[in-house]
N, C-alpha and C positions, 0 to 999 in steps of 0.2 A: 110275503113273509116278513114278519116284523124283525127288528134288529136283535131282540133277545133270542129268538129261536134260531136265527142265523148264527149267532155266537155259540149257542149250544151245539149246533151241528158241527161247526168248525172245531170247537174244542174237543168234542167227542172223537172226531176224526184224528186229531193230533194225539190224543190219548191212545187210540187204537194203533196209530202208526208207530209211536214210541214203544208200545207194548210188544208189537210184532218185531221191532228191531232188537229189543233186549232179549227176546226169546231166541234169536239167532246166534247170540253169543254162546260159544261152547262152554259147557260146565267144567271142562278140563282147565279152563283159564282160572276159574274160581278155586279149583282144587290146587293148582300149581301155586297160586298166590298164598293159599293157606299153608302149604308145605313150606314155602319160603318165609313164613312167619308173619304175614300181613294180617291185620285185623280187618273187620268189616268196613270201617271207614277208609282204610288204606286201599282195600280192594276197589271200593267205589271210586276213589279219587285217582288212583294210579293205574287201574286196569279198565274199568267200565266207562268212565267219562271220556277218556281219550278215544276210545273206540266209538263212542256215541256222538262225537263232534259233528259228523256230517248230518245225522238225523236232527240233532238239536239246532244246527245252523239252518236247516230247511224250515223247521218250525218257527224259529225266530224271524227269518226273512219273510215267511208267509204272514205272520202276525204283523210285522212291521209294514209290509206291503198293503195289508188290508186297512191299516190306519191311514194310508195315503202318503206316507213320507218317503216311500221308496220309488224312485223314478222307473218308468216302464222299461227302458233299455237295459237296466241292470238285471232284470229277470227274463230277458230274452224276447221282449216284444218289439222287435225291430220293424220299422216301417220301410217298405220298399218304395223307391221313388221312380 
C-alpha cells in the first residue's frame, strides 16, 4: 500500500472517530448554553472543545506518532526484559 492511500485511510478513520465522539455529546448541552446566552462560537469554544480534548489529543498523538517523533514508550509499547 502506498503512502497516499495509507494517509487517506488514517485520516478517514480520524474523521469517523471525531464524528462519532461529537454525536455522543448531548443536545441538552447546546440548549443550555443557548439559554445562557452563548452564541455558536462560544458554544464551540466553551462547551464542545473542552469535552473533545481527549479525542483530539488521541488524534494528535496518533498523527505525531506516525511521523516518527513520538517515542514508543510514551504510547504504551513497553519492552519486557
